[in-house]
N, C-alpha and C positions, 0 to 999 in steps of 0.2 A: 404424463405424470403431470401432476403442478411442485412444481421446485417452488413454489411462494416460502413455505412460513422452512421449510428448510436453509432459504437464502436469510432468512427473518433471522433466523437463531443464528448465524455463520455470521451475522452483521455482528447478534447483541455480543456474541462474544467476541468475535471480532473488536469491537470500540472496546468491550471491559476491557479487555489489555494490553489493551492499546493505550486504555486511560492509567491505567498502573503505569505502564514505566511511560508516560511522555509529562506524568504527572510532576521527577524533574524538570520538565524545565517551564521557563515563562512564554508568557506566549506574545510576545517579540520575539523569543529567537526560532516561533513556531511558523511565526512569520514569518520571519527572515529565512527560514529550512524555505519555508512555499516561495517569498522571492524567486530562492533559486533554481529550485525548479521552475518554474516561469521564466529565468533568463535563461535558461537550459532544454527549455527546447524553441522558445521563439530566437535563438541564434543558431539553436540545431549546433549546441559546442559538439566537436568531434567524441567518439564513442570511450577513447579514452580519459578524456574529463571526466564525461556523465557515468564512467564507472567506476572511477576516482571517489567522487565526488556519492555516488551511491555507497561505495564499503568506508567511507567514512560516514551517513546515516546509519547504515549495518553497527559499528562498529559502536556507536555510541546507543544505540538501542531502538533507532527510530520505526528502522520496518526492519520487519521480519520472515523471510523468506516466508518460510513455515505453511505462516498459515494463510499460502499465496496460491501453496503445492497438492492440490486436489481435482478431485476426474470435475468436482460441479464448477468449479475457480475456473480452469481448461478450458470444458465445453462453454463455458460462458451463461449455463445456471441456462440452461436451455428447455425447453421442455423434451421429452422422449418424438421424436418422426420429426423436431427443424434440424436442420441442415446452418 
């Protein structure tokens, strides 16, 4: 089964939801968050620091876990028979 059309539909839905949530942030605020993500990854911050940062972003409405919690997302949009 080809998941490409389903992937596009999910991406479109995600973009619509994200854009409505992100309109309240300026480009500079979003760039700052992106810089923070990069620093967390680059400097391999402690897990507690990562969790704290992520919880703050969830509370801000930047990230919605529910958008990532489905079988296709967890399986990496693989075709049937792929590992």
